[in-house]
LOSE-517326 format. One record per atom (N, C-alpha, C): residue in one letter; atom name; x, y, z. Coordinates in steps of 0.1 Angstrom, whole numbers, plus 5000, padded with zeros to 4 digits. Each point is the difference from the previous one (the first is absolute). Example, Ala and Ser with C-alpha at 12.3 -4.5 7.8 and 13.67 -1.06 7.14 Angstrom:
2
NODE res atom    x    y    z
NODE   a    N 5132 4943 5078
NODE   a   CA 4991 5012 5000
NODE   a    C 5009 5012 5000
NODE   s    N 4996 5011 4993
NODE   s   CA 5009 5011 5000
NODE   s    C 4992 5011 5008
END
This chain:
255
NODE res atom    x    y    z
NODE   m    N 4245 4885 5104
NODE   m   CA 5008 5011 4996
NODE   m    C 5014 4999 5005
NODE   k    N 5001 4996 5013
NODE   k   CA 5014 4998 5005
NODE   k    C 5007 4989 4993
NODE   n    N 4993 4989 4997
NODE   n   CA 5007 4990 4993
NODE   n    C 5005 5004 4986
NODE   r    N 4992 5008 4993
NODE   r   CA 5005 5005 4987
NODE   r    C 5012 5009 5001
NODE   t    N 5000 5008 5010
NODE   t   CA 5012 5009 5002
NODE   t    C 5012 4992 5003
NODE   a    N 4999 4990 5008
NODE   a   CA 5011 4991 5003
NODE   a    C 5005 4993 4988
NODE   i    N 4991 4996 4991
NODE   i   CA 5004 4993 4988
NODE   i    C 5008 5009 4991
NODE   l    N 4995 5013 4999
NODE   l   CA 5007 5010 4991
NODE   l    C 5014 5002 5005
NODE   k    N 5002 5001 5014
NODE   k   CA 5013 5002 5005
NODE   k    C 5010 4989 4997
NODE   i    N 4994 4987 5001
NODE   i   CA 5008 4989 4997
NODE   i    C 5005 5000 4986
NODE   r    N 4991 5003 4990
NODE   r   CA 5003 5001 4986
NODE   r    C 5011 5010 4997
NODE   r    N 4998 5012 5007
NODE   r   CA 5011 5010 4998
NODE   r    C 5013 4996 5005
NODE   f    N 5000 4993 5011
NODE   f   CA 5013 4995 5006
NODE   f    C 5007 4990 4990
NODE   a    N 4991 4991 4995
NODE   a   CA 5005 4990 4990
NODE   a    C 5006 5006 4988
NODE   l    N 4993 5010 4994
NODE   l   CA 5005 5007 4988
NODE   l    C 5013 5007 5003
NODE   l    N 5001 5006 5012
NODE   l   CA 5013 5007 5004
NODE   l    C 5012 4990 5001
NODE   c    N 4997 4989 5005
NODE   c   CA 5010 4989 5001
NODE   c    C 5005 4996 4987
NODE   c    N 4990 4998 4991
NODE   c   CA 5003 4995 4986
NODE   c    C 5009 5011 4993
NODE   a    N 4997 5013 5002
NODE   a   CA 5007 5010 4993
NODE   a    C 5015 5001 5005
NODE   i    N 5001 4998 5013
NODE   i   CA 5014 5000 5006
NODE   i    C 5008 4988 4994
NODE   c    N 4994 4988 4999
NODE   c   CA 5007 4988 4995
NODE   c    C 5004 5002 4986
NODE   c    N 4991 5006 4992
NODE   c   CA 5003 5002 4985
NODE   c    C 5011 5010 4999
NODE   f    N 5001 5011 5008
NODE   f   CA 5010 5010 4999
NODE   f    C 5014 4994 5003
NODE   a    N 5000 4991 5011
NODE   a   CA 5013 4994 5004
NODE   a    C 5005 4990 4989
NODE   a    N 4990 4993 4993
NODE   a   CA 5004 4991 4990
NODE   a    C 5005 5006 4987
NODE   c    N 4995 5012 4998
NODE   c   CA 5003 5007 4987
NODE   c    C 5012 5010 5002
NODE   s    N 5004 5003 5012
NODE   s   CA 5011 5010 5002
NODE   s    C 5013 4994 4995
NODE   p    N 5008 5008 4993
NODE   p   CA 5013 4995 4995
NODE   p    C 5010 4998 5011
NODE   e    N 5009 4990 4999
NODE   e   CA 5010 4997 5010
NODE   e    C 5013 5008 4995
NODE   y    N 5004 5010 5008
NODE   y   CA 5011 5008 4996
NODE   y    C 5013 4993 5003
NODE   p    N 5010 5001 4991
NODE   p   CA 5013 4993 5003
NODE   p    C 5007 5006 5012
NODE   k    N 5008 4991 5007
NODE   k   CA 5008 5005 5011
NODE   k    C 5012 5007 4995
NODE   r    N 5005 5009 5008
NODE   r   CA 5012 5008 4997
NODE   r    C 5012 4990 4999
NODE   p    N 5007 5000 4989
NODE   p   CA 5012 4991 4999
NODE   p    C 5010 5003 5010
NODE   v    N 5007 4990 5005
NODE   v   CA 5011 5001 5010
NODE   v    C 5013 4998 4993
NODE   s    N 5010 5009 5002
NODE   s   CA 5013 4999 4994
NODE   s    C 5007 4987 5003
NODE   d    N 5006 4994 4990
NODE   d   CA 5008 4988 5003
NODE   d    C 5015 5003 4996
NODE   a    N 5004 5013 5000
NODE   a   CA 5013 5005 4996
NODE   a    C 5011 4996 5010
NODE   g    N 4996 4995 5012
NODE   g   CA 5009 4996 5010
NODE   g    C 5004 5011 5010
NODE   t    N 4996 5012 4997
NODE   t   CA 5004 5011 5009
NODE   t    C 4987 5006 5006
NODE   g    N 4988 4997 4995
NODE   g   CA 4988 5007 5005
NODE   g    C 5000 5014 4996
NODE   s    N 5007 5004 4989
NODE   s   CA 5002 5014 4997
NODE   s    C 4988 5005 4993
NODE   l    N 4998 5014 5001
NODE   l   CA 4989 5006 4993
NODE   l    C 5002 4999 4985
NODE   e    N 5012 5000 4995
NODE   e   CA 5003 4999 4986
NODE   e    C 4995 4986 4994
NODE   g    N 5003 4989 5008
NODE   g   CA 4995 4987 4996
NODE   g    C 4985 4999 4999
NODE   l    N 4993 5007 5010
NODE   l   CA 4985 5000 4999
NODE   l    C 4995 5007 4989
NODE   i    N 5005 5012 4997
NODE   i   CA 4996 5008 4989
NODE   i    C 5002 4993 4987
NODE   e    N 5011 4993 4999
NODE   e   CA 5004 4993 4988
NODE   e    C 4990 4989 4997
NODE   q    N 4995 4993 5010
NODE   q   CA 4990 4990 4998
NODE   q    C 4987 5006 4996
NODE   e    N 4996 5011 5006
NODE   e   CA 4987 5006 4996
NODE   e    C 5000 5006 4986
NODE   n    N 5012 5003 4995
NODE   n   CA 5002 5006 4987
NODE   n    C 5002 4989 4989
NODE   g    N 4998 4988 5004
NODE   g   CA 5001 4989 4990
NODE   g    C 5014 4996 4998
NODE   g    N 5009 5002 5010
NODE   g   CA 5014 4996 4998
NODE   g    C 5009 5011 4996
NODE   q    N 4995 5012 4998
NODE   q   CA 5008 5012 4996
NODE   q    C 5004 5008 5012
NODE   a    N 5013 5002 5001
NODE   a   CA 5004 5008 5011
NODE   a    C 4997 5015 4998
NODE   p    N 4997 5008 5010
NODE   p   CA 4997 5014 4998
NODE   p    C 5012 5008 4995
NODE   e    N 4998 5009 4990
NODE   e   CA 5011 5007 4995
NODE   e    C 5007 5009 5010
NODE   g    N 5014 4999 5000
NODE   g   CA 5007 5008 5010
NODE   g    C 5003 4993 5013
NODE   g    N 4994 4988 5002
NODE   g   CA 5003 4992 5012
NODE   g    C 4993 5005 5012
NODE   t    N 5004 4995 5011
NODE   t   CA 4994 5004 5013
NODE   t    C 5007 5012 5005
NODE   q    N 4993 5007 5009
NODE   q   CA 5006 5012 5005
NODE   q    C 5005 4997 5014
NODE   d    N 5012 4995 5001
NODE   d   CA 5007 4997 5012
NODE   d    C 5006 5013 5005
NODE   m    N 4993 5006 5011
NODE   m   CA 5005 5013 5004
NODE   m    C 5013 5000 5007
NODE   g    N 5003 4989 5007
NODE   g   CA 5014 4998 5005
NODE   g    C 5003 5008 5013
NODE   d    N 4993 5011 5003
NODE   d   CA 5005 5007 5011
NODE   d    C 4989 5002 5011
NODE   s    N 4989 4992 5000
NODE   s   CA 4990 5002 5009
NODE   s    C 4995 4987 5006
NODE   g    N 5008 4989 5000
NODE   g   CA 4995 4987 5005
NODE   g    C 4990 4994 4990
NODE   q    N 5000 5004 4988
NODE   q   CA 4990 4997 4990
NODE   q    C 5004 4987 4993
NODE   e    N 4994 4998 4988
NODE   e   CA 5002 4988 4993
NODE   e    C 5015 4996 4999
NODE   g    N 5003 4988 5002
NODE   g   CA 5013 4995 5000
NODE   g    C 5006 5000 5013
NODE   g    N 4998 5011 5008
NODE   g   CA 5005 5001 5013
NODE   g    C 5015 4998 5002
NODE   s    N 5007 5002 4989
NODE   s   CA 5014 4997 5000
NODE   s    C 5009 5010 5008
NODE   d    N 4994 5011 5003
NODE   d   CA 5007 5010 5008
NODE   d    C 5000 4997 5015
NODE   v    N 4993 4991 5004
NODE   v   CA 4999 4997 5015
NODE   v    C 5009 4988 5003
NODE   p    N 5010 5002 5009
NODE   p   CA 5009 4989 5003
NODE   p    C 4994 4988 5005
NODE   d    N 4990 5001 5009
NODE   d   CA 4993 4989 5006
NODE   d    C 4987 4998 4993
NODE   t    N 4995 4987 5000
NODE   t   CA 4987 4997 4995
NODE   t    C 4990 5004 5011
NODE   a    N 4987 5000 4997
NODE   a   CA 4989 5004 5009
NODE   a    C 5000 4992 5013
NODE   d    N 5004 4987 4999
NODE   d   CA 5000 4991 5012
NODE   d    C 5013 5000 5007
NODE   g    N 5009 5010 4997
NODE   g   CA 5013 5001 5007
NODE   g    C 5011 4992 4994
NODE   g    N 4997 4991 4990
NODE   g   CA 5010 4992 4994
NODE   g    C 5008 5007 4989
NODE   k    N 5010 4994 4994
NODE   k   CA 5007 5006 4989
NODE   k    C 4995 4995 4987
NODE   p    N 4999 5009 4990
NODE   p   CA 4996 4995 4987
NODE   p    C 5010 4991 4993
NODE   g    N 4996 4992 4992
NODE   g   CA 5009 4991 4993
NODE   g    C 5000 5003 4985
NODE   l    N 5007 4991 4992
NODE   l   CA 5001 5002 4986
NODE   l    C 4994 4989 4992
NODE   d    N 4990 4993 5006
NODE   d   CA 4993 4990 4992
NODE   d    C 4992 5006 4988
NODE   s    N 5004 4996 4988
NODE   s   CA 4994 5006 4988
NODE   s    C 4985 4998 5000
NODE   n    N 4995 4989 5005
NODE   n   CA 4986 4997 5000
NODE   n    C 4992 5010 5009
NODE   e    N 5007 5006 5010
NODE   e   CA 4994 5010 5009
NODE   e    C 5002 5014 4996
NODE   y    N 5011 5003 4994
NODE   y   CA 5003 5014 4998
NODE   y    C 5001 5004 4985
NODE   a    N 5003 4991 4991
NODE   a   CA 5002 5004 4986
NODE   a    C 4986 5004 4994
NODE   e    N 5001 5011 4992
NODE   e   CA 4988 5004 4994
NODE   e    C 4997 4993 4987
NODE   e    N 4988 5001 4994
NODE   e   CA 4998 4995 4987
NODE   e    C 5009 5007 4990
NODE   m    N 5005 4993 4990
NODE   m   CA 5009 5005 4990
NODE   m    C 4992 5012 4992
NODE   s    N 5007 5011 4999
NODE   s   CA 4994 5011 4993
NODE   s    C 5011 5005 4990
NODE   p    N 4996 5005 4989
NODE   p   CA 5009 5005 4990
NODE   p    C 5005 5015 5003
NODE   i    N 5012 5003 4996
NODE   i   CA 5006 5013 5002
NODE   i    C 4998 5007 4986
NODE   r    N 4995 5012 5000
NODE   r   CA 4999 5008 4988
NODE   r    C 5013 5008 4998
NODE   q    N 5004 5001 4987
NODE   q   CA 5012 5007 4997
NODE   q    C 5001 5014 5006
NODE   e    N 4989 5007 5000
NODE   e   CA 4999 5014 5004
NODE   e    C 5002 5001 5015
NODE   d    N 4999 4989 5007
NODE   d   CA 5002 5000 5015
NODE   d    C 5014 4997 5005
NODE   i    N 5009 4998 4990
NODE   i   CA 5014 4997 5004
NODE   i    C 5008 5013 5001
NODE   c    N 5006 5002 5012
NODE   c   CA 5008 5012 5002
NODE   c    C 5015 4996 5001
NODE   q    N 5008 5011 5002
NODE   q   CA 5014 4998 5001
NODE   q    C 5005 5003 5014
NODE   m    N 5011 4994 5005
NODE   m   CA 5005 5003 5013
NODE   m    C 5004 5015 5000
NODE   g    N 4996 5006 5011
NODE   g   CA 5002 5015 5001
NODE   g    C 4987 5008 4997
NODE   d    N 4990 4994 4994
NODE   d   CA 4988 5007 4997
NODE   d    C 4992 5002 5013
NODE   a    N 4994 5011 5002
NODE   a   CA 4992 5003 5011
NODE   a    C 4986 4995 4999
NODE   l    N 4996 4991 5009
NODE   l   CA 4987 4994 5000
NODE   l    C 4992 5006 5012
NODE   m    N 4988 5006 4996
NODE   m   CA 4992 5008 5010
NODE   m    C 4990 4992 5006
NODE   y    N 4998 5002 5013
NODE   y   CA 4989 4994 5008
NODE   y    C 4995 5010 5010
NODE   d    N 4988 5005 4997
NODE   d   CA 4994 5010 5009
NODE   d    C 5009 5011 5004
NODE   g    N 5006 5006 4991
NODE   g   CA 5009 5012 5002
NODE   g    C 5014 4997 5005
NODE   v    N 5003 4987 5001
NODE   v   CA 5014 4996 5004
NODE   v    C 5006 4992 4988
NODE   s    N 5013 5004 4997
NODE   s   CA 5007 4994 4989
NODE   s    C 5010 4989 5005
NODE   f    N 5000 4989 4994
NODE   f   CA 5009 4989 5003
NODE   f    C 5010 4999 4988
NODE   c    N 5013 5000 5002
NODE   c   CA 5010 4999 4990
NODE   c    C 5009 4989 5003
NODE   l    N 5000 4989 4992
NODE   l   CA 5009 4989 5002
NODE   l    C 5014 5003 4995
NODE   l    N 5010 5001 5009
NODE   l   CA 5013 5004 4996
NODE   l    C 5009 4988 4997
NODE   s    N 4999 4989 5008
NODE   s   CA 5008 4988 4998
NODE   s    C 4994 4988 5007
NODE   y    N 5005 4988 4997
NODE   y   CA 4995 4988 5006
NODE   y    C 5011 4990 5001
NODE   e    N 4999 4990 5009
NODE   e   CA 5009 4990 5002
NODE   e    C 4993 4987 5003
NODE   r    N 5004 4989 4993
NODE   r   CA 4995 4987 5003
NODE   r    C 5011 4992 5007
NODE   t    N 4998 4994 5012
NODE   t   CA 5011 4994 5007
NODE   t    C 4994 4990 5010
NODE   k    N 5008 4991 5005
NODE   k   CA 4997 4991 5011
NODE   k    C 5006 5006 5013
NODE   d    N 5009 5009 4999
NODE   d   CA 5007 5006 5011
NODE   d    C 4993 5012 5006
NODE   f    N 4998 5001 5013
NODE   f   CA 4994 5011 5006
NODE   f    C 5009 5012 5001
NODE   g    N 5013 4997 5001
NODE   g   CA 5010 5011 5000
NODE   g    C 5000 5007 5014
NODE   d    N 5003 5013 4999
NODE   d   CA 5001 5008 5013
NODE   d    C 4987 5008 5003
NODE   r    N 4989 4995 4995
NODE   r   CA 4987 5007 5003
NODE   r    C 4996 4998 5014
NODE   v    N 4989 5007 5004
NODE   v   CA 4996 5000 5014
NODE   v    C 4991 4987 5002
NODE   s    N 5006 4990 5007
NODE   s   CA 4993 4988 5002
NODE   s    C 4987 5001 5008
NODE   e    N 4999 5010 5009
NODE   e   CA 4988 5001 5008
NODE   e    C 4988 5004 4991
NODE   n    N 5003 5006 4988
NODE   n   CA 4989 5004 4991
NODE   n    C 4996 4989 4990
NODE   l    N 5005 4988 5001
NODE   l   CA 4997 4990 4991
NODE   l    C 4989 4991 5006
NODE   s    N 4989 4998 4992
NODE   s   CA 4990 4990 5004
NODE   s    C 5004 4986 4995
NODE   d    N 5008 4993 5008
NODE   d   CA 5006 4988 4995
NODE   d    C 4991 4987 5004
NODE   w    N 4989 4999 4994
NODE   w   CA 4992 4988 5002
NODE   w    C 5005 4988 4992
NODE   f    N 5010 5003 4991
NODE   f   CA 5006 4990 4992
NODE   f    C 5013 4995 5006
NODE   e    N 5006 4990 4993
NODE   e   CA 5012 4994 5006
NODE   e    C 5013 5008 4996
NODE   t    N 5007 5004 5011
NODE   t   CA 5012 5007 4998
NODE   t    C 5011 4995 5010
NODE   d    N 5012 5004 4998
NODE   d   CA 5011 4996 5009
NODE   d    C 5001 5011 5011
NODE   a    N 5010 4999 5008
NODE   a   CA 5002 5009 5011
NODE   a    C 5002 5015 4995
NODE   d    N 5005 5001 4988
NODE   d   CA 5002 5014 4994
NODE   d    C 4989 5004 4991
NODE   k    N 4988 4994 5001
NODE   k   CA 4988 5003 4992
NODE   k    C 5002 4997 4985
NODE   n    N 5010 4993 4996
NODE   n   CA 5002 4996 4986
NODE   n    C 4990 4988 4998
NODE   l    N 4994 5000 4988
NODE   l   CA 4990 4990 4996
NODE   l    C 5007 4987 4998
NODE   t    N 4994 4989 5005
NODE   t   CA 5006 4987 4998
NODE   t    C 4992 4990 4992
NODE   g    N 4987 5004 4998
NODE   g   CA 4991 4991 4991
NODE   g    C 5000 5006 4986
NODE   d    N 4991 4995 4992
NODE   d   CA 4998 5005 4986
NODE   d    C 4993 5013 5000
NODE   y    N 5005 5010 5006
NODE   y   CA 4994 5013 5000
NODE   y    C 5011 5011 4997
NODE   y    N 4995 5012 4996
NODE   y   CA 5009 5011 4997
NODE   y    C 4994 5013 5005
NODE   y    N 5009 5008 5005
NODE   y   CA 4996 5014 5003
NODE   y    C 5000 5008 4987
NODE   i    N 4990 5009 4999
NODE   i   CA 5001 5011 4990
NODE   i    C 5000 5013 5008
NODE   f    N 5011 5008 5000
NODE   f   CA 5001 5012 5007
NODE   f    C 4999 5012 4990
NODE   l    N 4990 5009 5002
NODE   l   CA 4998 5011 4992
NODE   l    C 5004 5013 5007
NODE   t    N 5007 5009 4993
NODE   t   CA 5003 5013 5005
NODE   t    C 4990 5010 4993
NODE   l    N 4992 5007 5008
NODE   l   CA 4990 5009 4995
NODE   l    C 5002 5014 5005
NODE   r    N 4996 5009 4992
NODE   r   CA 4999 5014 5004
NODE   r    C 4986 5004 5000
NODE   i    N 4994 5003 5012
NODE   i   CA 4986 5003 5001
NODE   i    C 4999 5015 5004
NODE   t    N 4991 5007 4993
NODE   t   CA 4998 5014 5002
NODE   t    C 4986 5004 5001
NODE   n    N 4996 5008 5010
NODE   n   CA 4987 5005 5001
NODE   n    C 4998 5012 4991
NODE   e    N 4994 4999 4989
NODE   e   CA 4998 5011 4990
NODE   e    C 4988 5009 5004
NODE   s    N 4992 4996 5010
NODE   s   CA 4988 5007 5003
NODE   s    C 5003 5011 5011
NODE   s    N 4989 5007 5003
NODE   s   CA 5001 5011 5011
NODE   s    C 4995 4995 5013
NODE   e    N 4998 4987 5002
NODE   e   CA 4994 4995 5012
NODE   e    C 5010 4989 5006
NODE   t    N 4999 4998 5013
NODE   t   CA 5007 4989 5006
NODE   t    C 4994 4987 4997
NODE   i    N 5008 4990 4995
NODE   i   CA 4994 4988 4995
NODE   i    C 5008 4988 5006
NODE   e    N 4992 4990 5005
NODE   e   CA 5007 4988 5005
NODE   e    C 4998 4989 4989
NODE   v    N 5010 4994 4995
NODE   v   CA 5000 4990 4989
NODE   v    C 5009 4989 5003
NODE   h    N 4997 4988 4996
NODE   h   CA 5009 4988 5002
NODE   h    C 5011 5001 4989
NODE   r    N 5012 4998 5005
NODE   r   CA 5012 4999 4991
NODE   r    C 5000 4987 4992
NODE   t    N 4993 4990 5005
NODE   t   CA 4998 4987 4993
NODE   t    C 4988 5000 4992
NODE   h    N 4996 5011 4994
NODE   h   CA 4987 5001 4992
NODE   h    C 5001 4991 4988
NODE   g    N 5012 4999 4994
NODE   g   CA 5002 4992 4988
NODE   g    C 5002 4985 5003
NODE   e    N 5000 4992 4990
NODE   e   CA 5002 4985 5001
NODE   e    C 5010 4996 4990
NODE   i    N 5005 4987 5002
NODE   i   CA 5008 4993 4990
NODE   i    C 4991 4991 4992
NODE   a    N 5001 5001 4987
NODE   a   CA 4992 4992 4991
NODE   a    C 5009 4991 4991
NODE   a    N 4995 4987 4998
NODE   a   CA 5007 4991 4991
NODE   a    C 4993 5000 4987
NODE   v    N 5007 5003 4989
NODE   v   CA 4994 5003 4987
NODE   v    C 5005 4989 4990
NODE   k    N 4991 4994 4993
NODE   k   CA 5004 4990 4991
NODE   k    C 5002 5006 4986
NODE   e    N 5004 4991 4991
NODE   e   CA 5004 5005 4986
NODE   e    C 4988 5007 4993
NODE   n    N 4988 4995 5003
NODE   n   CA 4988 5005 4994
NODE   n    C 4995 5013 5007
NODE   m    N 5008 5005 5010
NODE   m   CA 4997 5012 5008
NODE   m    C 4989 4998 5010
NODE   e    N 4996 4988 5003
NODE   e   CA 4990 4998 5011
NODE   e    C 5008 4999 5013
NODE   y    N 4994 5005 5010
NODE   y   CA 5008 5001 5013
NODE   y    C 4991 4996 5012
NODE   c    N 5008 4997 5011
NODE   c   CA 4993 4998 5013
NODE   c    C 5010 5005 5011
NODE   t    N 4994 5003 5011
NODE   t   CA 5008 5005 5012
NODE   t    C 5010 4989 5004
NODE   a    N 5013 5004 5002
NODE   a   CA 5010 4990 5002
NODE   a    C 5005 4999 5014
NODE   g    N 4997 5009 5009
NODE   g   CA 5005 4999 5014
NODE   g    C 4993 5009 5009
NODE   e    N 5007 5002 5012
NODE   e   CA 4994 5008 5011
NODE   e    C 5011 5010 5005
NODE   p    N 4996 5012 5004
NODE   p   CA 5009 5009 5007
NODE   p    C 5005 4994 5013
NODE   c    N 5013 5003 5003
NODE   c   CA 5005 4994 5013
NODE   c    C 5010 5010 5007
NODE   y    N 5003 5012 4994
NODE   y   CA 5010 5008 5006
NODE   y    C 4998 5015 4996
NODE   v    N 5003 5009 5010
NODE   v   CA 5002 5014 4997
NODE   v    C 5012 5004 5008
NODE   d    N 5008 5010 4995
NODE   d   CA 5012 5004 5007
NODE   d    C 4998 5007 5013
NODE   e    N 4988 5007 5001
NODE   e   CA 4997 5007 5012
NODE   e    C 4985 4999 5003
NODE   e    N 4997 4994 5011
NODE   e   CA 4986 4998 5004
NODE   e    C 4993 5013 5004
NODE   y    N 4987 5000 4997
NODE   y   CA 4991 5011 5004
NODE   y    C 4994 4997 5013
NODE   t    N 5002 5009 5010
NODE   t   CA 4996 4997 5014
NODE   t    C 4988 5008 5005
NODE   e    N 4995 5009 4991
NODE   e   CA 4989 5008 5005
NODE   e    C 4986 4994 4999
NODE   g    N 4999 4989 4992
NODE   g   CA 4987 4993 4998
NODE   g    C 4999 4988 5008
NODE   d    N 4991 4991 4997
NODE   d   CA 4998 4987 5007
NODE   d    C 5010 4990 4994
NODE   p    N 5002 4989 5006
NODE   p   CA 5010 4990 4996
NODE   p    C 4999 4996 4985
NODE   s    N 4988 5001 4994
NODE   s   CA 4998 4996 4986
NODE   s    C 5005 5011 4991
NODE   s    N 5004 5011 5005
NODE   s   CA 5004 5012 4991
NODE   s    C 5015 5002 5000
NODE   v    N 5008 4991 5004
NODE   v   CA 5014 5002 5001
NODE   v    C 5006 5003 4986
NODE   w    N 4994 4996 4990
NODE   w   CA 5005 5002 4986
NODE   w    C 4994 5013 4994
NODE   a    N 4993 5008 5008
NODE   a   CA 4994 5012 4995
NODE   a    C 5010 5011 5003
NODE   w    N 4997 5013 4995
NODE   w   CA 5008 5011 5003
NODE   w    C 4991 5013 4999
NODE   k    N 5002 5009 5009
NODE   k   CA 4992 5013 4999
NODE   k    C 5009 5010 4993
NODE   f    N 4994 5006 4989
NODE   f   CA 5007 5009 4992
NODE   f    C 4994 5014 5001
NODE   e    N 5008 5010 5004
NODE   e   CA 4996 5014 5000
NODE   e    C 5000 5005 4986
NODE   p    N 4993 5011 4997
NODE   p   CA 5000 5005 4986
NODE   p    C 5014 5003 4995
NODE   g    N 5003 4994 4988
NODE   g   CA 5013 5003 4994
NODE   g    C 5011 4991 5006
NODE   e    N 4997 4992 5010
NODE   e   CA 5010 4991 5006
NODE   e    C 5004 4989 4990
NODE   s    N 5013 4996 5000
NODE   s   CA 5005 4990 4991
NODE   s    C 5010 4991 5008
NODE   i    N 4999 4987 4999
NODE   i   CA 5009 4991 5006
NODE   i    C 5005 4990 4990
NODE   t    N 5012 4994 5003
NODE   t   CA 5005 4989 4993
NODE   t    C 5000 4988 5009
NODE   c    N 4994 4989 4997
NODE   c   CA 4999 4989 5009
NODE   c    C 5002 4987 4993
NODE   e    N 5002 4989 5008
NODE   e   CA 5001 4987 4994
NODE   e    C 4989 4991 5006
NODE   v    N 4993 4993 4991
NODE   v   CA 4990 4990 5004
NODE   v    C 5004 4987 4994
NODE   g    N 4996 4989 5007
NODE   g   CA 5004 4987 4996
NODE   g    C 4988 4991 4998
NODE   y    N 5001 4990 4991
NODE   y   CA 4990 4990 4997
NODE   y    C 5007 4987 5000
NODE   i    N 4992 4989 5002
NODE   i   CA 5005 4987 4998
NODE   i    C 4992 4992 4990
NODE   i    N 5008 4993 4991
NODE   i   CA 4993 4993 4989
NODE   i    C 5006 4985 5000
NODE   e    N 4992 4991 4994
NODE   e   CA 5005 4986 4999
NODE   e    C 5009 4999 4988
NODE   g    N 5008 4990 5000
NODE   g   CA 5010 4998 4989
NODE   g    C 4993 4997 4987
NODE   d    N 4988 4994 5001
NODE   d   CA 4993 4997 4988
NODE   d    C 4996 5012 4992
NODE   c    N 4999 5011 5006
NODE   c   CA 4996 5013 4993
NODE   c    C 5011 5004 4991
NODE   l    N 5012 4996 5002
NODE   l   CA 5011 5004 4991
NODE   l    C 4999 4994 4986
NODE   e    N 4991 4990 4998
NODE   e   CA 4998 4995 4987
NODE   e    C 4992 5010 4991
NODE   d    N 4994 5010 5007
NODE   d   CA 4993 5011 4992
NODE   d    C 5009 5013 5002
NODE   y    N 4995 5010 4993
NODE   y   CA 5006 5014 5002
NODE   y    C 4994 5006 5012
NODE   l    N 5008 5008 5007
NODE   l   CA 4995 5006 5012
NODE   l    C 4998 5015 4998
NODE   y    N 4989 5005 5004
NODE   y   CA 4996 5014 4998
NODE   y    C 4996 5006 5014
NODE   y    N 5001 5013 5001
NODE   y   CA 4995 5008 5011
NODE   y    C 4986 5005 4996
NODE   k    N 4990 4995 5007
NODE   k   CA 4986 5004 4996
NODE   k    C 4995 5011 5010
NODE   f    N 4995 5010 4994
NODE   f   CA 4995 5012 5009
NODE   f    C 4987 5005 4995
NODE   i    N 4990 5001 5009
NODE   i   CA 4987 5006 4996
NODE   i    C 5000 5015 5002
NODE   t    N 4999 5007 4989
NODE   t   CA 4999 5014 5000
NODE   t    C 4986 5005 5003
NODE   s    N 4999 5012 5005
NODE   s   CA 4987 5006 5003
NODE   s    C 5001 5015 4997
NODE   e    N 4994 5004 4990
NODE   e   CA 4999 5015 4996
NODE   e    C 4986 5003 4996
NODE   n    N 4995 5011 5006
NODE   n   CA 4986 5004 4997
NODE   n    C 4990 4989 5001
NODE   e    N 5002 4992 5011
NODE   e   CA 4991 4989 5003
NODE   e    C 5000 4989 4989
NODE   e    N 5010 4999 4992
NODE   e   CA 5001 4990 4990
NODE   e    C 5012 4991 5004
NODE   f    N 4999 4987 4999
NODE   f   CA 5010 4991 5004
NODE   f    C 5005 4992 4988
NODE   a    N 5013 4997 5000
NODE   a   CA 5006 4993 4989
NODE   a    C 5012 4992 5006
NODE   d    N 5002 4988 4995
NODE   d   CA 5012 4992 5004
NODE   d    C 5012 5004 4991
NODE   k    N 5011 5003 5006
NODE   k   CA 5012 5003 4992
NODE   k    C 5011 4991 5004
NODE   f    N 5009 4997 4991
NODE   f   CA 5011 4990 5002
NODE   f    C 5013 5005 4995
NODE   i    N 5010 4996 5008
NODE   i   CA 5014 5003 4997
NODE   i    C 5008 4987 5000
NODE   k    N 5007 4997 4990
NODE   k   CA 5007 4987 4999
NODE   k    C 5012 5001 5008
NODE   l    N 5002 4989 5008
NODE   l   CA 5012 4999 5008
NODE   l    C 5010 4991 4994
NODE   e    N 4996 4988 4995
NODE   e   CA 5009 4990 4993
NODE   e    C 4991 4990 4993
END
């Protein structure tokens, strides 16, 4: 009787092993998640691969004022170094501009209750009489902070107004400079490098921010640096608007 019981146990164990082997052999092998080869490791590049090469409509949502995607509002990189302008590291995938997203200089662009109004701009190699202590000069300049390599400053004069009833902290360098080709495809063309007055109430990475009381409005100057190659394209001021939790890229032509 004991021998028969032992034989039954062995048969059951053998059947269980066969079932496990059959299940493993028949189970489908799921494909691995594709890795972006866009050169930036950006979320947009990954989504584009998963969508069969189609970029998501509206582009990525670069928040710009919270150390978020792009990180262009932080003067120093995470490891304490200075960001560069290597196109393989910073340039985004080319994306088309829609005609309805083109605005005019002087238009108010809203971001979470704060309006940004571009009043004027200047492209130059000369730093002029600006505050040299507020310049993040990781690039090549002379003693007067004038650019000596194949780079240009883009200085923007902005009027920023808190249209809400709450105190809001927002980065004055929320926008970007975009290089736009004839077919209206664009990519990010540079990095922020200057504000006329630094914000001292936050941590060192928030010097380009500003705290706005309800109804407060300021006029300020922010600066970006671009490579000379970008002048082969048209330059635009790119701004991500945010109203009612909806985001949209808006563009103002500079030259």
